[in-house]
N, C-alpha and C positions, 0 to 999 in steps of 0.2 A: 240643531246645532250651525253653526256661524260656520260658513266656509273661509279660511284662513291663507289669503296668496303671498304669503311671506317668502315662503321656499321658493315658489317659482318665479316671481317675482325678482330675486336674486341671484339663481342659477341665469338667467336668459337677461341679467345684467337692465332693467326695466328702472328706468329711472322717472319717464313724466307719468305723477301720480292716474292714478285708475279713474275712472268718470262715470257712475252709476245717473239711470232714468227713474226715473221716483214717479208712483201715482198714489198722493198721500190725501190726506184729508187735511192738514194742520201743517204749514210751508215752517211755520214757528221754531220745526226741527231741524229747518235742515238753514239756519244763521249761520253765517251773514247771507244774505240772498240781495240777488241784483234784477231785474227786470228790464223789459225788451220794453220801447218808449211806445203807449197806445196811438196807433195810425200809420210808425212808421215802417218803415224795409227794415229789419235786420235778421241779418245770414245768426242764427243762433253760432256759430262755429266763430263768429268776431268776439266770443267771450271765451276762447278754447284758453290762454293765457292765466285770464280771473280763473277756472279751474283749476288751475297746476297754483293759483296762490291759496288755491283753500274756498273758495265762495259757490253759491249755489245760483243756478240762471232757473227763478219762476215763469211758468209759463202756464198762465191760464187762457182760456177764447177769447176776449177781449185782449188782450199780449201775452203773441201767442210768435212775436219773430216779423217772421213773414210770411204769407197769404201760400206759400207752397207744404209750411211746417202747418197752420192753420186749419190747413186740409189733411196732412198723415195724423197729426197727433191728436186731433180734434172733429173731423169730419168735419169742416165748415166750409164750404164752394164759397170764392169771393169773387167770382171770377165767371161770366157766361162761357161754355163750356168750348164753343168751337175759338172763342179769343186766346185760350188757357192750350189748346188743341194748337191753333197756328203760330203762340209762342214758343211752342218745349220743338212745335218741328220745325218751322218755315223762318223762324226770327233765330231760332241756337241751332237750328240744325240737330237732332238729336236723336229720330225715328226717320227714317225713307218717306213717309210721306204722313199727316196727320190723321190715315185711315188704322194707319198700323197705331200709330202714336192714342187714337181712340179706344182702338183693341184692348194696351196697356195699361191704359187707364180704366174702362170697366171692370178690367180682372185684378184692379189695386183694392187692398183690401183697409181701408185707414183704421186707426186704431182709434176705440171704445174707452175713453176712461173712467173707471170706476170714480174718480173724486173729481173735485170741481181744479186742483191742482197738480201737473206736472211740474217736475225738478229733473235738473240735471245737473249733475257734481261729486263730487268728491264719495269716496264710495264710503261711510262710516258706518260700522257693526251696530250702534244704534238705530239704524232704521232699514235696517235690513229687511223688515216684515213688507215695506213696500217696493223694495226696488225688483226692477221688471228687466233693465240687460247692463250687462257688463262693460266696456269699450277698453279695449288695451290700445295705448298708443305706440308703435313698433315701425323699427325699420327691418328691412327685407331679412337679413337673419331673426332675426325674433319671430317675425310673419312666419317662416319657415317652423320657428321650433315652433310656435302655439298650434300650426297646425299638422306637425304631428300627435301632439296633446289631445287633440279634437281627435285624432281618427283611433288612437292609442285601447279604448274601449267600446270602438264601432266594431258592429260585427256587420259583415255582409249580410245583406234583406234587413235592415231596420227601414224602417214605416218612414223616416226622413232624410236627407241627407245633410250628416252633419257640420257640413261647411261647405258654404254657397256665395257667390258673387255677382248677387241681382240689379238689375238696370233701377235707379232709381235715387230720389236726392240723396245729401248728404242726410237729414235728419229722418226719413224714411230708412234707411240702414241701419240708424240706432234702436227701431223696436218695430213699425207696421211693415216691414218688410221681412219678418219670423212667418213661419208655413205656422208657428203656432208656441205660444213663449210658454207653454208648458213642457217642452219638448228638448233634449237636448240641442243644439245648434249655434250655426258660427256661422255671421256676415263679415267677409275681407269688404271692409267698405271706404269710404273715404275717396272714392272713384268719379266725386261729384266734382266736376271743374268750377263749377262757380260757389264751391265751398272752402275748396283745397289755398285759394287767396292766405285766410285765414289759421293755417297751420303749415308744420315747416315742410319745405318740398322731399325731404327722404323719410318723412313720415307718415307708415296708413292707421287710418282706423281698423282693429278687429274686434267684435262688439259681438259677446255671448249673452242666448239666455241663461238666465239663475242656475239651472237643470244642468248647463253644461259649466257654468264657473263654477257649479261640482264637483264637477268632474274632472276639472282640469285641477284642480286645489289639491286634489287627491294623490297628483303625483307625486312619487317622492324619489329615492336614491336609487329605487331600485327599475328604474324607469330609464329611459334615454337621460332622463337630467343629469343622471349617476354616472353617464356611461362616453367611451368613445368618441364618436360620434360631436357628440356635442362639446368635449374637450377639445379634439383636433379645433375644429371655429373656431374656438377663443382662441384658441394657442395661433390659428391661424391669422387672425386680425391684428394679435399683438407684434408675430414679428414684421409683417406689413406697417405697423405702422410705424413700428422700430429703423425700418429697411427704408421707406420714405423720408424718413428726418435725417437719417445720415444723406441719403439721397441731396436733401434740398439746404446741406452745413456746407 
């Protein structure tokens, strides 16, 4: 049965459409399609507004957007290792040393596609069999609620932490940084400074594996979605907004 997120989205007032990452044999299933230019550096998050309009980004080995995405999505190294480490650690200052960055790089496991085509775009039920992850675009209140939802079915001692906020590029946080895509897990993402200019300043990505997406979609009114904490939070935001409007008059 295909999960239905309607209740969850309505209860949390999530209005930005969900975005899925797909590994599929036929890109024609995902039209309308957009492709990054060959040989051009294009962050995949440049297509954020295009996703909102219903378009899907079509990625292949030869057209993957940027060199970082080529590595994390297709396991293709496009630059000398030392140059890469120098760029990340020294030029951008993302780690204390190239040695530490090298250790991180050695432990990173790029995604290995099953098919030639990876697609990023609106979640469509008909393409569910090819879905690898789902991303919610959320504000802090919505993020708080989703974190509660992630822990709702979690039992202490489970093999994998239910939610993590790992270091890595924005595209890695959509797919390759998951411990195991077959396990229920979530990543708090869009913490990559390089991709944040392409999304609203008050929005974060919250990406889940398909098993975790199923869990979230099972939440109903008997959970916190129908209880006082969430209702009070939403009412407080309404009250604060009204008071702010009165103060401005």
